[in-house]
C-alpha positions as CSV (number, residue, x, y, z in Angstrom):
1,M,10.1,-2.7,24.8
2,A,7.3,-5.1,24.6
3,D,4.6,-2.7,25.0
4,K,6.1,-0.8,21.8
5,K,5.1,-0.3,18.4
6,I,7.2,-2.5,15.7
7,I,8.3,-1.0,12.6
8,A,9.7,-2.9,10.6
9,V,12.0,-0.9,8.0
10,V,13.2,-2.1,4.2
11,G,16.7,-0.9,3.4
12,A,17.4,-0.6,6.9
13,T,21.1,0.1,5.9
14,G,20.7,2.2,3.3
15,A,20.2,6.4,3.1
16,Q,16.3,6.7,3.8
17,G,15.9,3.5,5.8
18,G,19.5,3.8,7.7
19,G,17.5,7.8,8.6
20,L,14.4,6.2,9.9
21,V,16.0,3.8,11.9
22,R,18.0,6.0,13.6
23,A,15.5,8.3,14.2
24,I,13.1,5.6,15.9
25,T,16.8,4.5,18.4
26,S,17.5,7.8,19.5
27,D,14.1,9.2,20.8
28,P,14.4,7.7,24.3
29,N,10.7,8.6,24.5
30,S,9.5,6.9,21.8
31,E,6.6,5.0,20.8
32,F,8.3,2.4,18.3
33,T,10.7,-0.1,18.1
34,A,13.0,-0.3,14.5
35,R,13.5,-3.6,13.0
36,A,15.8,-3.5,10.8
37,L,15.3,-5.6,7.6
38,T,18.5,-6.1,5.1
39,R,19.9,-8.9,3.2
40,D,22.6,-9.4,5.1
41,P,22.5,-9.0,8.6
42,S,26.3,-9.5,9.1
43,S,27.1,-7.0,7.2
44,D,29.2,-3.6,9.4
45,A,26.0,-1.6,8.8
46,S,23.9,-4.0,10.0
47,K,25.8,-4.6,13.5
48,A,25.8,-0.7,13.7
49,L,22.4,-0.7,13.6
50,A,22.1,-3.4,15.9
51,A,24.2,-1.5,18.3
52,L,21.8,1.1,18.5
53,G,18.8,-1.6,19.6
54,A,17.3,-2.1,16.3
55,E,16.0,-5.9,16.3
56,V,17.8,-6.8,12.9
57,V,16.1,-9.5,10.8
58,A,17.3,-11.1,7.2
59,V,14.8,-10.0,4.2
60,D,14.4,-10.7,0.5
61,I,12.4,-8.4,-1.3
62,D,12.1,-10.5,-4.2
63,D,10.3,-13.2,-2.0
64,E,6.8,-12.6,-0.4
65,A,7.3,-14.7,1.9
66,S,10.3,-13.6,3.2
67,L,8.8,-10.2,3.8
68,E,5.7,-11.4,5.6
69,S,8.1,-13.5,8.3
70,A,9.6,-9.6,8.7
71,F,6.9,-7.9,8.9
72,E,5.0,-10.3,11.3
73,G,4.4,-8.9,14.8
74,A,4.8,-5.3,13.2
75,Y,2.6,-2.4,13.4
76,G,4.7,-0.4,10.6
77,A,6.3,-0.5,7.9
78,F,8.3,1.9,5.6
79,C,9.0,0.3,2.4
80,V,11.8,1.7,-0.4
81,T,13.4,0.7,-3.3
82,F,16.4,1.2,-4.7
83,F,16.4,1.5,-8.8
84,W,20.4,1.9,-9.1
85,A,20.9,-1.7,-8.3
86,H,19.7,-2.9,-11.1
87,F,18.0,-0.4,-13.4
88,N,15.2,-1.9,-14.0
89,P,11.5,-0.7,-12.8
90,E,10.1,-3.6,-13.7
91,L,11.3,-5.8,-11.2
92,E,11.2,-2.6,-9.1
93,R,7.4,-2.8,-9.6
94,E,7.1,-6.5,-8.8
95,E,9.2,-5.3,-5.5
96,A,7.0,-3.1,-4.8
97,A,4.1,-5.7,-5.1
98,N,5.7,-8.2,-2.9
99,M,5.3,-5.4,-0.1
100,A,2.0,-4.3,-0.3
101,S,1.2,-7.8,-0.5
102,A,2.7,-8.6,2.7
103,A,1.7,-6.1,4.5
104,K,-1.6,-7.4,3.9
105,A,-1.3,-10.5,4.8
106,T,-0.1,-9.5,8.5
107,G,-2.0,-7.0,9.1
108,I,0.0,-3.6,8.8
109,K,-1.4,-0.6,10.4
110,H,0.6,2.0,8.3
111,L,2.7,1.7,6.1
112,I,4.6,4.4,4.1
113,W,5.5,3.7,0.7
114,S,8.6,5.8,-0.4
115,T,8.0,6.9,-3.8
116,L,8.0,9.8,-6.2
117,E,5.9,10.7,-9.4
118,D,4.7,9.5,-12.4
119,T,6.5,11.7,-15.0
120,R,4.0,10.1,-17.8
121,E,0.7,11.7,-16.1
122,L,2.5,14.8,-17.4
123,V,4.6,14.0,-20.2
124,P,2.9,10.8,-21.9
125,L,4.3,8.2,-23.9
126,D,4.1,10.1,-27.2
127,D,5.3,12.9,-26.0
128,D,8.7,13.7,-28.3
129,R,9.7,16.4,-26.4
130,M,10.9,13.9,-24.1
131,P,12.0,10.4,-25.2
132,T,10.6,7.0,-24.5
133,L,12.8,5.0,-23.1
134,N,12.3,0.9,-23.5
135,E,9.6,1.5,-25.2
136,K,7.7,2.6,-21.5
137,W,9.1,5.1,-19.3
138,K,9.9,8.5,-19.6
139,V,11.7,8.8,-16.9
140,P,11.6,4.8,-15.3
141,H,13.4,5.3,-11.5
142,F,10.2,7.9,-11.2
143,D,7.6,5.9,-12.9
144,S,8.1,2.6,-11.5
145,K,7.3,3.8,-7.9
146,G,4.7,6.0,-8.8
147,S,3.0,3.5,-11.0
148,A,2.9,1.1,-7.9
149,N,0.9,3.6,-5.3
150,H,-2.0,1.6,-6.2
151,L,-0.9,-1.8,-5.2
152,F,-0.6,-0.3,-2.2
153,T,-4.6,1.2,-2.2
154,D,-6.0,-2.2,-4.4
155,A,-4.6,-4.2,-1.8
156,G,-6.5,-2.1,1.3
157,V,-3.0,-1.2,2.7
158,P,-3.2,1.9,4.9
159,T,-0.5,3.8,3.5
160,T,0.9,7.3,3.2
161,F,2.9,7.9,0.3
162,L,5.9,9.7,0.7
163,N,7.1,11.7,-2.4
164,T,10.9,12.3,-1.8
165,A,13.2,14.8,-3.6
166,F,17.1,14.8,-4.8
167,Y,19.7,13.3,-2.5
168,W,22.2,16.0,-1.7
169,E,24.3,12.6,-1.4
170,N,24.6,12.1,-5.5
171,F,27.1,14.6,-4.8
172,I,28.8,12.1,-3.3
173,Y,28.1,8.5,-5.1
174,F,27.1,10.2,-8.2
175,G,29.8,11.7,-9.5
176,M,27.6,14.7,-9.5
177,G,30.0,17.0,-7.4
178,P,32.7,19.2,-8.7
179,Q,34.1,18.7,-11.6
180,R,37.3,20.6,-13.1
181,G,37.6,21.0,-16.6
182,E,40.4,21.5,-19.2
183,D,40.9,24.9,-18.1
184,G,41.5,24.1,-14.4
185,K,38.3,25.3,-13.4
186,L,35.6,24.1,-11.5
187,S,31.8,23.4,-12.7
188,V,28.9,21.8,-11.6
189,T,26.5,20.4,-14.6
190,F,22.9,20.4,-14.7
191,P,20.4,20.6,-17.7
192,L,18.0,22.3,-15.4
193,G,18.1,25.6,-17.4
194,D,17.0,28.1,-14.6
195,A,14.7,26.1,-12.8
196,K,15.4,25.9,-8.9
197,M,14.8,22.2,-7.1
198,P,13.9,20.6,-4.6
199,G,16.3,18.3,-2.6
200,M,17.3,16.8,0.7
201,A,19.5,15.1,3.0
202,A,18.7,11.5,3.1
203,E,19.0,11.5,6.6
204,D,16.2,13.6,6.9
205,I,13.5,11.7,4.9
206,G,14.1,9.0,7.3
207,K,13.3,11.8,10.0
208,A,10.2,13.0,8.5
209,A,9.7,9.7,8.2
210,Y,9.4,9.0,11.7
211,G,7.2,11.8,11.6
212,I,4.7,10.7,9.6
213,F,4.5,7.5,12.1
214,K,4.2,9.7,14.9
215,G,1.6,11.8,13.6
216,G,-0.7,8.1,13.2
217,D,-3.8,7.8,11.3
218,A,-3.8,11.5,10.3
219,F,-1.7,10.4,7.5
220,I,-3.6,7.6,6.5
221,G,-4.5,8.0,2.4
222,E,-2.5,10.9,2.3
223,T,0.4,12.1,0.5
224,V,3.6,14.0,1.9
225,S,5.5,15.9,-0.3
226,I,8.9,17.0,1.3
227,S,12.1,18.9,0.4
228,G,14.9,20.0,2.2
229,D,16.3,23.3,0.4
230,H,15.1,24.7,-3.4
231,L,18.4,25.4,-5.3
232,G,18.9,26.0,-9.1
233,G,22.7,25.3,-10.8
234,A,24.0,28.7,-9.3
235,D,22.5,28.3,-6.4
236,F,24.7,24.7,-5.8
237,A,28.1,26.5,-7.7
238,A,27.2,29.6,-5.2
239,A,27.7,26.9,-2.3
240,F,30.3,25.1,-3.5
241,S,32.2,28.1,-4.6
242,K,32.2,29.0,-0.4
243,A,33.1,25.4,0.7
244,V,36.0,24.9,-1.1
245,G,37.2,28.8,-1.0
246,E,37.1,28.5,-5.4
247,E,35.1,29.8,-7.7
248,V,33.2,27.0,-9.0
249,S,30.8,27.8,-11.8
250,Y,27.0,26.4,-12.9
251,N,28.1,24.8,-16.6
252,S,24.1,24.9,-18.1
253,V,23.6,22.2,-20.5
254,S,20.4,21.1,-22.5
255,P,18.8,17.9,-21.3
256,E,19.9,16.1,-25.2
257,A,23.7,17.2,-24.1
258,Y,23.2,15.1,-20.3
259,R,21.8,12.1,-21.8
260,G,24.4,11.7,-24.3
261,F,27.2,11.6,-21.4
262,G,27.9,7.8,-21.9
263,F,27.3,7.2,-18.1
264,P,25.1,4.3,-16.5
265,G,21.3,5.8,-15.9
266,A,22.2,9.2,-17.9
267,E,19.2,9.3,-20.1
268,D,17.2,8.3,-17.3
269,L,18.4,11.2,-15.0
270,G,18.3,13.8,-17.9
271,N,15.2,12.8,-18.5
272,M,14.5,13.6,-14.5
273,F,16.0,17.2,-15.3
274,Q,14.3,17.9,-17.9
275,Y,10.9,17.5,-15.9
276,K,12.1,19.4,-13.3
277,R,12.7,22.2,-15.4
278,D,9.9,21.8,-17.9
279,F,7.6,21.5,-15.0
280,E,9.2,23.1,-12.2
281,D,6.1,24.8,-11.1
282,E,4.0,21.1,-10.4
283,Y,7.3,19.2,-9.0
284,R,8.5,22.2,-7.0
285,G,5.1,23.2,-6.0
286,K,4.0,19.8,-4.2
287,R,7.7,20.4,-2.1
288,D,7.1,23.2,0.4
289,F,10.0,22.5,2.5
290,S,8.1,24.1,5.6
291,Q,6.6,20.6,5.5
292,V,9.6,18.1,5.9
293,R,10.6,21.1,9.1
294,K,7.3,20.1,10.6
295,L,7.7,16.7,10.7
296,N,11.5,16.8,11.2
297,P,12.2,20.5,13.2
298,G,15.6,19.7,12.3
299,A,15.9,19.3,8.9
300,Q,19.6,20.4,6.8
301,T,19.8,23.4,4.5
302,F,21.8,22.9,1.9
303,E,24.4,24.6,3.0
304,E,24.4,22.9,7.2
305,W,24.7,19.9,5.0
306,L,27.5,20.9,3.3
307,D,29.4,22.2,5.7
308,E,28.9,18.7,7.5
309,N,30.0,16.5,4.1
310,I,32.0,18.5,2.2
311,S,35.3,16.5,2.9
312,R,33.0,13.3,1.9
313,I,32.6,14.5,-2.0
314,P,35.0,14.1,-4.6
315,I,36.8,17.5,-5.8
316,P,39.5,17.0,-7.9
Protein backbone atom coordinates (compact mmCIF):
# COMPACT_ATOMS: atom_id res chain seq x y z
CA MET A 1 0.00 0.00 0.00
CA ALA A 2 2.82 2.37 0.89
CA ASP A 3 4.27 2.40 -2.62
CA LYS A 4 0.95 3.01 -4.34
CA LYS A 5 0.06 6.46 -5.66
CA ILE A 6 -2.81 8.14 -3.83
CA ILE A 7 -5.74 9.48 -5.87
CA ALA A 8 -7.76 11.98 -3.83
CA VAL A 9 -11.37 11.75 -5.00
CA VAL A 10 -13.67 14.72 -4.39
CA GLY A 11 -17.33 13.76 -4.13
CA ALA A 12 -16.43 10.17 -3.40
CA THR A 13 -19.91 9.25 -2.20
CA GLY A 14 -21.47 10.76 -5.33
CA ALA A 15 -22.08 9.20 -8.72
CA GLN A 16 -18.83 10.03 -10.52
CA GLY A 17 -16.44 9.96 -7.58
CA GLY A 18 -17.91 6.75 -6.23
CA GLY A 19 -17.40 5.10 -9.60
CA LEU A 20 -13.72 6.07 -9.56
CA VAL A 21 -13.18 4.83 -5.99
CA ARG A 22 -14.80 1.50 -6.84
CA ALA A 23 -12.75 1.21 -10.04
CA ILE A 24 -9.51 1.68 -8.10
CA THR A 25 -10.38 -0.58 -5.17
CA SER A 26 -11.69 -3.38 -7.41
CA ASP A 27 -8.43 -3.62 -9.35
CA PRO A 28 -6.04 -5.86 -7.38
CA ASN A 29 -3.14 -4.85 -9.62
CA SER A 30 -3.74 -1.11 -9.42
CA GLU A 31 -0.76 1.20 -9.00
CA PHE A 32 -3.13 3.56 -7.19
CA THR A 33 -4.98 3.67 -3.90
CA ALA A 34 -8.13 5.71 -3.31
CA ARG A 35 -8.53 8.52 -0.79
CA ALA A 36 -12.26 9.16 -0.63
CA LEU A 37 -13.07 12.77 0.24
CA THR A 38 -16.48 13.43 1.72
CA ARG A 39 -18.24 15.91 3.97
CA ASP A 40 -19.43 13.11 6.26
CA PRO A 41 -17.07 10.15 6.83
CA SER A 42 -19.64 8.63 9.20
CA SER A 43 -22.31 8.21 6.51
CA ASP A 44 -23.30 4.76 5.28
CA ALA A 45 -21.94 5.57 1.83
CA SER A 46 -18.59 6.56 3.31
CA LYS A 47 -18.44 3.41 5.41
CA ALA A 48 -19.16 1.34 2.31
CA LEU A 49 -16.14 2.88 0.56
CA ALA A 50 -13.96 2.27 3.61
CA ALA A 51 -15.04 -1.38 3.54
CA LEU A 52 -13.73 -1.59 -0.03
CA GLY A 53 -10.31 -0.43 1.14
CA ALA A 54 -10.49 3.32 0.51
CA GLU A 55 -9.05 5.83 2.95
CA VAL A 56 -11.97 8.07 3.92
CA VAL A 57 -11.16 11.70 4.75
CA ALA A 58 -13.42 14.59 5.72
CA VAL A 59 -13.29 17.63 3.43
CA ASP A 60 -15.17 20.88 2.92
CA ILE A 61 -14.76 21.99 -0.70
CA ASP A 62 -15.81 25.51 0.27
CA ASP A 63 -12.66 25.71 2.42
CA GLU A 64 -9.35 25.79 0.55
CA ALA A 65 -7.38 24.83 3.67
CA SER A 66 -9.55 21.75 4.12
CA LEU A 67 -8.85 20.74 0.51
CA GLU A 68 -5.11 21.29 0.94
CA SER A 69 -5.11 18.98 3.92
CA ALA A 70 -7.08 16.35 2.00
CA PHE A 71 -4.81 16.58 -1.08
CA GLU A 72 -1.55 16.47 0.90
CA GLY A 73 0.66 13.58 -0.19
CA ALA A 74 -1.57 12.59 -3.10
CA TYR A 75 -0.27 11.95 -6.60
CA GLY A 76 -3.57 12.72 -8.32
CA ALA A 77 -6.95 14.31 -7.69
CA PHE A 78 -10.36 13.89 -9.24
CA CYS A 79 -12.34 17.11 -8.92
CA VAL A 80 -16.09 17.46 -9.40
CA THR A 81 -18.83 19.81 -8.23
CA PHE A 82 -22.54 19.21 -7.72
CA PHE A 83 -24.57 22.14 -9.00
CA TRP A 84 -27.91 20.61 -8.03
CA ALA A 85 -27.09 20.79 -4.32
CA HIS A 86 -27.36 24.60 -4.40
CA PHE A 87 -28.29 25.77 -7.97
CA ASN A 88 -25.56 28.41 -7.63
CA PRO A 89 -23.13 28.71 -10.58
CA GLU A 90 -21.05 31.37 -8.81
CA LEU A 91 -20.51 29.03 -5.87
CA GLU A 92 -19.59 26.22 -8.25
CA ARG A 93 -16.85 28.39 -9.77
CA GLU A 94 -15.59 29.27 -6.28
CA GLU A 95 -15.38 25.57 -5.44
CA ALA A 96 -13.41 24.93 -8.63
CA ALA A 97 -11.06 27.78 -7.72
CA ASN A 98 -10.50 26.27 -4.28
CA MET A 99 -9.65 22.90 -5.83
CA ALA A 100 -7.23 24.44 -8.33
CA SER A 101 -5.45 26.43 -5.62
CA ALA A 102 -5.24 23.45 -3.28
CA ALA A 103 -3.92 21.21 -6.06
CA LYS A 104 -1.21 23.74 -6.90
CA ALA A 105 -0.24 24.20 -3.26
CA THR A 106 0.12 20.47 -2.66
CA GLY A 107 1.93 19.60 -5.89
CA ILE A 108 -0.72 17.35 -7.44
CA LYS A 109 0.89 15.61 -10.43
CA HIS A 110 -2.29 14.80 -12.38
CA LEU A 111 -5.74 16.28 -11.83
CA ILE A 112 -8.94 15.38 -13.64
CA TRP A 113 -11.54 18.15 -13.72
CA SER A 114 -15.03 16.83 -14.49
CA THR A 115 -16.45 19.58 -16.64
CA LEU A 116 -18.83 20.55 -19.44
CA GLU A 117 -18.88 23.05 -22.27
CA ASP A 118 -19.39 26.76 -21.67
CA THR A 119 -22.44 27.07 -23.93
CA ARG A 120 -21.96 30.83 -24.25
CA GLU A 121 -19.17 30.15 -26.73
CA LEU A 122 -21.86 29.06 -29.21
CA VAL A 123 -24.84 30.94 -27.74
CA PRO A 124 -23.66 34.41 -26.64
CA LEU A 125 -25.66 36.18 -23.96
CA ASP A 126 -27.19 38.50 -26.56
CA ASP A 127 -28.43 35.55 -28.66
CA ASP A 128 -32.19 35.63 -28.11
CA ARG A 129 -32.76 32.14 -29.50
CA MET A 130 -32.27 31.00 -25.93
CA PRO A 131 -33.12 33.04 -22.81
CA THR A 132 -30.29 34.35 -20.66
CA LEU A 133 -30.64 33.27 -17.02
CA ASN A 134 -29.69 35.55 -14.13
CA GLU A 135 -28.10 37.96 -16.64
CA LYS A 136 -24.93 35.84 -16.88
CA TRP A 137 -25.67 32.32 -18.07
CA LYS A 138 -27.31 30.31 -20.80
CA VAL A 139 -26.99 26.85 -19.23
CA PRO A 140 -25.74 27.62 -15.72
CA HIS A 141 -24.66 24.10 -14.73
CA PHE A 142 -22.65 23.81 -17.97
CA ASP A 143 -21.29 27.34 -18.17
CA SER A 144 -20.06 27.47 -14.57
CA LYS A 145 -17.92 24.38 -15.11
CA GLY A 146 -16.64 25.24 -18.58
CA SER A 147 -15.75 28.79 -17.58
CA ALA A 148 -13.73 27.40 -14.66
CA ASN A 149 -11.43 25.28 -16.86
CA HIS A 150 -8.85 28.03 -17.11
CA LEU A 151 -8.53 28.22 -13.32
CA PHE A 152 -6.63 24.92 -13.37
CA THR A 153 -4.34 25.81 -16.27
CA ASP A 154 -3.77 29.33 -14.93
CA ALA A 155 -2.65 27.77 -11.64
CA GLY A 156 -0.22 25.51 -13.50
CA VAL A 157 -1.92 22.30 -12.39
CA PRO A 158 -1.34 19.32 -14.75
CA THR A 159 -4.95 18.76 -15.74
CA THR A 160 -7.11 16.54 -17.92
CA PHE A 161 -10.50 18.07 -18.73
CA LEU A 162 -13.17 15.37 -18.74
CA ASN A 163 -16.30 16.43 -20.64
CA THR A 164 -19.07 14.20 -19.35
CA ALA A 165 -22.57 13.48 -20.67
CA PHE A 166 -26.21 13.06 -19.60
CA TYR A 167 -26.49 10.59 -16.70
CA TRP A 168 -29.00 7.83 -17.32
CA GLU A 169 -29.46 7.92 -13.54
CA ASN A 170 -31.52 11.06 -14.19
CA PHE A 171 -34.32 8.64 -15.03
CA ILE A 172 -34.09 7.39 -11.43
CA TYR A 173 -33.48 10.56 -9.43
CA PHE A 174 -34.70 13.48 -11.54
CA GLY A 175 -38.11 12.17 -12.52
CA MET A 176 -37.20 12.01 -16.22
CA GLY A 177 -38.48 8.46 -16.67
CA PRO A 178 -41.79 7.49 -18.32
CA GLN A 179 -44.83 9.32 -16.97
CA ARG A 180 -48.45 8.27 -17.38
CA GLY A 181 -50.73 10.80 -19.03
CA GLU A 182 -54.42 11.43 -18.49
CA ASP A 183 -55.09 8.88 -21.22
CA GLY A 184 -53.32 6.23 -19.12
CA LYS A 185 -50.45 5.86 -21.59
CA LEU A 186 -46.76 6.20 -20.82
CA SER A 187 -44.41 8.65 -22.48
CA VAL A 188 -40.95 10.17 -22.06
CA THR A 189 -40.70 13.92 -22.55
CA PHE A 190 -37.74 15.80 -24.01
CA PRO A 191 -37.31 19.00 -26.04
CA LEU A 192 -34.82 17.32 -28.36
CA GLY A 193 -36.75 17.11 -31.61
CA ASP A 194 -35.03 14.44 -33.71
CA ALA A 195 -31.58 15.04 -32.22
CA LYS A 196 -29.64 12.23 -30.59
CA MET A 197 -28.17 12.95 -27.18
CA PRO A 198 -24.96 11.50 -25.73
CA GLY A 199 -25.49 9.76 -22.42
CA MET A 200 -23.90 7.24 -20.11
CA ALA A 201 -24.04 5.46 -16.79
CA ALA A 202 -22.54 7.65 -14.08
CA GLU A 203 -20.49 4.69 -12.84
CA ASP A 204 -18.78 4.57 -16.23
CA ILE A 205 -17.62 8.18 -15.83
CA GLY A 206 -15.60 7.09 -12.80
CA LYS A 207 -14.22 4.11 -14.70
CA ALA A 208 -13.21 6.34 -17.61
CA ALA A 209 -11.45 8.66 -15.15
CA TYR A 210 -9.56 5.64 -13.83
CA GLY A 211 -8.47 4.84 -17.40
CA ILE A 212 -7.17 8.40 -17.74
CA PHE A 213 -5.14 8.14 -14.54
CA LYS A 214 -3.69 4.86 -15.77
CA GLY A 215 -2.80 6.58 -19.05
CA GLY A 216 -0.79 9.13 -17.10
CA ASP A 217 1.09 11.99 -18.72
CA ALA A 218 -0.33 11.29 -22.18
CA PHE A 219 -3.63 12.81 -21.01
CA ILE A 220 -2.26 15.90 -19.27
CA GLY A 221 -3.41 19.05 -21.03
CA GLU A 222 -5.98 17.08 -23.04
CA THR A 223 -9.77 17.37 -23.17
CA VAL A 224 -11.48 13.98 -23.23
CA SER A 225 -15.19 13.95 -24.15
CA ILE A 226 -17.01 10.74 -23.28
CA SER A 227 -20.35 9.03 -23.88
CA GLY A 228 -21.74 5.51 -23.64
CA ASP A 229 -24.47 5.80 -26.26
CA HIS A 230 -26.17 8.36 -28.50
CA LEU A 231 -29.95 8.20 -28.27
CA GLY A 232 -32.88 10.33 -29.34
CA GLY A 233 -36.26 10.60 -27.65
CA ALA A 234 -37.73 7.87 -29.85
CA ASP A 235 -34.80 5.59 -28.99
CA PHE A 236 -35.40 6.08 -25.27
CA ALA A 237 -39.10 5.38 -25.74
CA ALA A 238 -38.41 2.17 -27.65
CA ALA A 239 -35.97 0.93 -25.02
CA PHE A 240 -38.42 1.70 -22.21
CA SER A 241 -41.23 -0.03 -24.11
CA LYS A 242 -39.15 -3.19 -24.25
CA ALA A 243 -38.06 -2.95 -20.61
CA VAL A 244 -41.51 -2.34 -19.09
CA GLY A 245 -43.49 -4.51 -21.52
CA GLU A 246 -45.81 -1.65 -22.34
CA GLU A 247 -45.77 0.92 -25.11
CA VAL A 248 -43.92 4.11 -24.19
CA SER A 249 -44.12 7.00 -26.64
CA TYR A 250 -41.83 9.97 -27.16
CA ASN A 251 -43.46 13.27 -26.22
CA SER A 252 -41.44 15.84 -28.16
CA VAL A 253 -42.03 19.30 -26.70
CA SER A 254 -40.49 22.67 -27.42
CA PRO A 255 -37.71 24.04 -25.21
CA GLU A 256 -40.07 26.90 -24.32
CA ALA A 257 -42.64 24.42 -23.02
CA TYR A 258 -40.01 22.50 -21.05
CA ARG A 259 -38.68 25.69 -19.45
CA GLY A 260 -42.22 26.42 -18.32
CA PHE A 261 -42.75 23.14 -16.47
CA GLY A 262 -41.95 24.94 -13.22
CA PHE A 263 -39.86 22.39 -11.35
CA PRO A 264 -36.54 23.58 -9.80
CA GLY A 265 -33.98 23.87 -12.59
CA ALA A 266 -36.54 23.64 -15.43
CA GLU A 267 -35.19 26.73 -17.20
CA ASP A 268 -31.61 25.51 -16.94
CA LEU A 269 -32.51 22.04 -18.25
CA GLY A 270 -34.74 23.44 -20.98
CA ASN A 271 -31.81 25.49 -22.23
CA MET A 272 -29.51 22.49 -21.89
CA PHE A 273 -31.67 20.27 -24.08
CA GLN A 274 -32.06 23.08 -26.60
CA TYR A 275 -28.27 23.43 -26.76
CA LYS A 276 -27.91 19.69 -27.38
CA ARG A 277 -30.58 19.87 -30.08
CA ASP A 278 -29.49 23.05 -31.85
CA PHE A 279 -25.77 22.28 -31.70
CA GLU A 280 -25.96 18.53 -32.09
CA ASP A 281 -23.04 18.34 -34.51
CA GLU A 282 -20.73 20.26 -32.18
CA TYR A 283 -21.88 18.66 -28.91
CA ARG A 284 -22.44 15.07 -30.01
CA GLY A 285 -19.60 15.20 -32.51
CA LYS A 286 -17.04 15.57 -29.72
CA ARG A 287 -18.31 12.52 -27.89
CA ASP A 288 -17.16 9.45 -29.78
CA PHE A 289 -18.38 6.64 -27.58
CA SER A 290 -15.57 4.43 -28.83
CA GLN A 291 -13.33 6.72 -26.71
CA VAL A 292 -14.92 5.69 -23.44
CA ARG A 293 -14.58 2.03 -24.40
CA LYS A 294 -10.84 2.48 -24.84
CA LEU A 295 -10.69 3.88 -21.32
CA ASN A 296 -13.30 1.45 -19.96
CA PRO A 297 -13.88 -1.61 -22.20
CA GLY A 298 -16.86 -2.63 -20.08
CA ALA A 299 -18.80 0.61 -20.61
CA GLN A 300 -22.54 -0.03 -20.77
CA THR A 301 -24.97 0.73 -23.56
CA PHE A 302 -28.30 2.23 -22.55
CA GLU A 303 -30.12 -1.08 -23.01
CA GLU A 304 -27.57 -2.86 -20.80
CA TRP A 305 -27.91 -0.17 -18.14
CA LEU A 306 -31.70 -0.24 -18.36
CA ASP A 307 -31.82 -4.03 -17.96
CA GLU A 308 -30.02 -3.65 -14.64
CA ASN A 309 -31.84 -0.56 -13.40
CA ILE A 310 -35.43 -0.65 -14.65
CA SER A 311 -36.70 -1.64 -11.19
CA ARG A 312 -35.15 1.52 -9.71
CA ILE A 313 -36.95 3.90 -12.09
CA PRO A 314 -40.27 5.21 -10.69
CA ILE A 315 -42.92 4.41 -13.29
CA PRO A 316 -46.53 5.23 -12.33
